[in-house]
C-alpha positions as CSV (number, residue, x, y, z in Angstrom):
1,M,6.2,16.0,18.9
2,P,3.4,13.5,18.5
3,K,2.1,11.4,21.4
4,L,2.4,7.6,21.3
5,N,-1.3,7.0,21.1
6,Q,-1.4,9.3,18.0
7,I,1.4,7.3,16.4
8,I,-0.5,4.0,17.1
9,A,-3.7,5.6,15.6
10,V,-2.1,6.3,12.2
11,E,0.3,3.3,12.1
12,K,-2.4,0.9,10.8
13,S,-3.5,3.2,8.0
14,I,0.1,3.7,6.9
15,K,0.7,0.0,6.9
16,S,-2.4,-0.6,4.7
17,Q,-1.4,2.1,2.3
18,T,2.2,0.7,2.1
19,I,0.8,-2.8,1.3
20,R,-1.4,-1.4,-1.5
21,E,1.5,0.6,-3.1
22,L,4.0,-2.3,-2.8
23,T,1.4,-4.6,-4.4
24,D,1.1,-2.1,-7.3
25,A,4.9,-2.0,-7.6
26,H,5.2,-5.8,-7.6
27,Q,2.5,-6.1,-10.3
28,S,4.4,-3.5,-12.5
29,L,7.5,-5.6,-12.4
30,Q,5.5,-8.6,-13.8
31,K,4.8,-6.7,-17.0
32,P,8.0,-6.9,-19.2
33,A,6.4,-4.8,-21.9
34,L,6.5,-1.8,-19.7
35,L,10.2,-2.2,-19.1
36,S,11.1,-2.6,-22.8
37,G,11.6,0.0,-25.6
38,I,12.8,-0.1,-29.2
39,A,13.7,2.4,-31.9
40,R,13.7,1.4,-35.6
41,T,14.5,3.6,-38.6
42,Y,14.4,2.6,-42.2
43,R,16.7,3.5,-45.1
44,P,15.8,2.4,-48.6
45,L,18.5,0.9,-50.8
46,D,18.2,3.8,-53.2
47,D,16.4,7.2,-53.5
48,E,13.5,5.7,-55.5
49,G,12.9,3.0,-52.9
50,E,9.8,3.0,-50.7
51,Q,9.9,5.0,-47.5
52,Y,8.8,3.6,-44.1
53,P,8.2,5.8,-41.0
54,P,10.4,5.2,-38.0
55,E,9.0,2.9,-35.3
56,S,9.5,3.4,-31.6
57,T,8.2,2.2,-28.2
58,L,9.2,4.1,-25.0
59,V,10.3,2.4,-21.8
60,Q,7.4,3.1,-19.4
61,I,8.9,1.8,-16.2
62,K,12.6,2.0,-15.0
63,T,13.6,-0.4,-12.3
64,E,15.8,2.1,-10.5
65,D,12.9,4.6,-10.4
66,L,10.7,1.8,-9.0
67,I,13.3,1.0,-6.3
68,A,13.4,4.7,-5.3
69,S,9.7,5.0,-5.0
70,T,9.5,1.7,-3.1
71,A,12.2,3.0,-0.7
72,D,10.1,6.2,-0.2
73,I,6.9,4.1,0.5
74,L,8.7,1.9,3.0
75,T,10.5,4.8,4.7
76,K,7.2,6.1,5.9
77,L,6.3,2.7,7.4
78,F,9.7,2.2,8.9
79,D,9.7,5.7,10.5
80,I,6.2,5.5,12.0
81,T,6.9,2.1,13.4
82,A,10.3,3.2,14.8
83,T,8.7,6.2,16.5
84,K,6.2,3.9,18.2
85,D,8.9,1.3,19.2
86,W,11.4,3.8,20.4
87,A,8.8,5.3,22.7
88,N,8.2,2.0,24.3
89,G,11.7,2.2,25.8
90,E,12.3,-1.6,25.5
91,A,15.6,-3.4,25.1
92,R,17.8,-1.9,22.4
93,S,21.0,-2.7,20.4
94,D,23.0,-1.3,17.5
95,V,22.8,-2.8,14.0
96,V,26.3,-3.3,12.7
97,V,27.4,-4.6,9.3
98,D,31.1,-5.3,8.7
99,G,32.1,-2.8,11.4
100,E,29.7,-0.1,10.1
101,T,26.9,1.0,12.5
102,I,23.8,1.2,10.3
103,L,21.3,1.9,13.2
104,E,22.0,2.8,16.8
105,G,20.0,1.9,19.9
106,V,17.3,-0.1,18.1
107,P,14.4,-1.5,20.3
108,V,14.1,-5.3,20.2
109,T,10.5,-4.9,19.1
110,Y,11.6,-2.9,16.1
111,L,14.4,-5.4,15.4
112,L,11.6,-8.0,15.1
113,F,9.7,-5.7,12.7
114,L,12.9,-5.1,10.7
115,E,13.6,-8.8,10.3
116,K,10.1,-9.3,8.8
117,Q,10.5,-6.3,6.5
118,L,14.0,-7.4,5.3
119,T,12.5,-10.8,4.4
120,D,10.0,-9.1,2.2
121,I,12.7,-6.8,0.7
122,H,14.8,-9.8,-0.1
123,T,11.9,-11.3,-2.0
124,F,11.4,-8.0,-3.8
125,I,15.0,-7.8,-4.9
126,K,15.1,-11.4,-6.1
127,K,12.2,-10.5,-8.4
128,L,13.9,-7.5,-9.9
129,P,14.1,-7.8,-13.7
130,V,17.7,-8.2,-15.1
131,L,19.0,-7.3,-18.5
132,D,18.9,-10.1,-21.1
133,A,22.2,-11.9,-20.9
134,S,22.1,-12.7,-24.6
135,E,22.5,-9.0,-25.5
136,V,25.3,-6.5,-24.9
137,W,24.0,-3.5,-23.0
138,A,25.4,0.0,-22.4
139,F,23.7,2.8,-20.5
140,D,22.3,5.4,-22.8
141,E,22.5,8.7,-20.9
142,S,20.2,10.5,-23.3
143,Q,17.4,8.0,-22.9
144,D,18.2,7.2,-19.2
145,V,17.8,3.5,-19.9
146,W,20.0,0.6,-21.0
147,A,20.4,0.1,-24.8
148,T,22.0,-2.4,-27.2
149,D,24.3,-1.6,-30.0
150,P,22.4,-0.8,-33.3
151,I,21.7,-3.9,-35.4
152,Q,21.1,-3.6,-39.1
153,T,18.7,-6.0,-40.9
154,T,17.6,-6.0,-44.5
155,K,14.2,-5.2,-45.9
156,T,13.3,-7.4,-48.9
157,K,10.6,-7.2,-51.6
158,K,9.4,-10.0,-53.9
159,I,10.1,-9.0,-57.5
160,P,8.5,-11.0,-60.4
161,R,11.0,-12.6,-62.8
162,N,10.4,-14.5,-66.0
163,H,11.9,-17.9,-66.7
164,V,11.7,-19.1,-70.3
165,K,11.0,-22.8,-70.2
166,A,10.9,-23.1,-74.0
167,E,11.8,-20.7,-76.8
168,A,9.1,-19.7,-79.3
169,T,8.9,-21.6,-82.6
170,K,6.9,-21.1,-85.8
171,E,4.3,-23.4,-84.4
172,H,4.2,-22.5,-80.7
173,P,4.7,-19.3,-78.6
174,A,7.5,-19.3,-76.0
175,Q,6.7,-21.0,-72.7
176,V,7.4,-18.5,-69.9
177,E,7.1,-19.2,-66.1
178,V,6.8,-16.3,-63.7
179,Y,8.6,-16.6,-60.4
180,Y,9.3,-14.2,-57.5
181,E,12.7,-13.3,-56.2
182,D,13.4,-11.7,-52.8
183,V,15.4,-8.5,-53.5
184,I,17.0,-6.2,-50.9
185,V,15.3,-2.8,-51.0
186,G,16.5,-1.2,-47.8
187,Y,17.8,-1.6,-44.3
188,W,16.3,-1.5,-40.8
189,R,18.4,-0.1,-38.0
190,T,17.2,-1.5,-34.6
191,V,18.2,-0.5,-31.0
192,K,16.6,-2.3,-28.1
193,Y,16.0,-0.5,-24.8
194,S,15.4,-1.8,-21.3
195,G,14.5,-0.4,-17.9
196,A,15.8,-3.6,-16.2
197,M,19.2,-3.7,-14.5
198,P,22.4,-5.7,-14.7
199,A,22.5,-9.0,-12.9
200,T,25.6,-7.8,-11.0
201,R,23.6,-4.9,-9.5
202,V,20.8,-7.3,-8.3
203,S,23.5,-9.6,-6.8
204,T,25.0,-6.7,-4.9
205,L,21.7,-5.7,-3.5
206,L,21.0,-9.3,-2.4
207,T,24.3,-9.5,-0.7
208,R,23.6,-6.3,1.2
209,V,20.1,-7.3,2.4
210,R,21.4,-10.7,3.6
211,A,24.2,-9.0,5.5
212,L,21.7,-6.6,7.1
213,Q,19.4,-9.5,8.0
214,E,22.2,-11.2,9.8
215,A,23.2,-8.0,11.6
216,V,19.6,-7.4,12.8
217,K,19.4,-11.0,14.1
218,F,22.6,-10.5,16.0
219,A,21.5,-7.1,17.3
220,R,18.2,-8.6,18.6
221,E,20.3,-11.1,20.6
222,E,22.5,-8.4,22.0
223,A,19.8,-5.9,22.6
224,N,20.1,-3.5,25.6
225,S,18.1,-0.7,27.0
226,L,18.5,2.8,25.6
227,E,15.9,5.6,25.8
228,V,15.1,7.5,22.5
229,D,12.3,10.0,21.9
230,N,12.0,10.2,18.1
231,Q,13.7,8.4,15.2
232,S,13.8,8.5,11.4
233,V,15.6,5.3,10.3
234,G,14.0,4.4,7.0
235,E,16.3,6.7,5.0
236,K,19.4,5.2,6.5
237,V,18.2,1.7,5.8
238,F,17.5,2.3,2.1
239,E,20.5,4.5,1.6
240,Y,22.6,1.5,2.5
241,L,20.5,-1.1,0.6
242,F,20.1,0.8,-2.7
243,K,23.2,3.0,-2.9
244,E,25.0,3.0,-6.2
């Protein structure tokens, strides 16, 4: 079991590391291209038509994965701070949401820390990318991302045509004008992919974090004294916030 001074010694470095990793996560969410993917295949109108290779872009970032990694990052910070605050033996209280006890015997100093962290988490959740409402999405188990129904579009090619403006006579050759006509030569089949999440999922997460924020504030007011040696609370917090 570590001593309190050892916990205090490493807490600052863990906080700095957490800030760096969370900053990287926030920046990743601001790059829509990393969350998007597409797959296009081409079929010519007939066997003699030109062939085009398939086109694809992979989804590089999935929001649910980023949530999981963010929870892991914050769990370390939550636990190291909890270990320090529990050791202080200050006023404590339970954190209860809708009759469910999320955390037991939380020191008032940690409740203050938790309030600040939940404010940041609320901001994080509000910035989570959501699926484009103009598209119909279904989860593709094989790709592990959201996907649209295939859309077929045409591939056209300009074909020269002759238009006889004047027929030939004994005195003059025929007057012919060349024009180009767009002719369908094949079809593109397009599927859009996304690593974002449904708006309803984000709304649910926001509801949970707001409920937990209120519970923490109430717990701080009702704090009482309870001695605890060592605690691991981060996993419980994020299991509640981000459960499916």
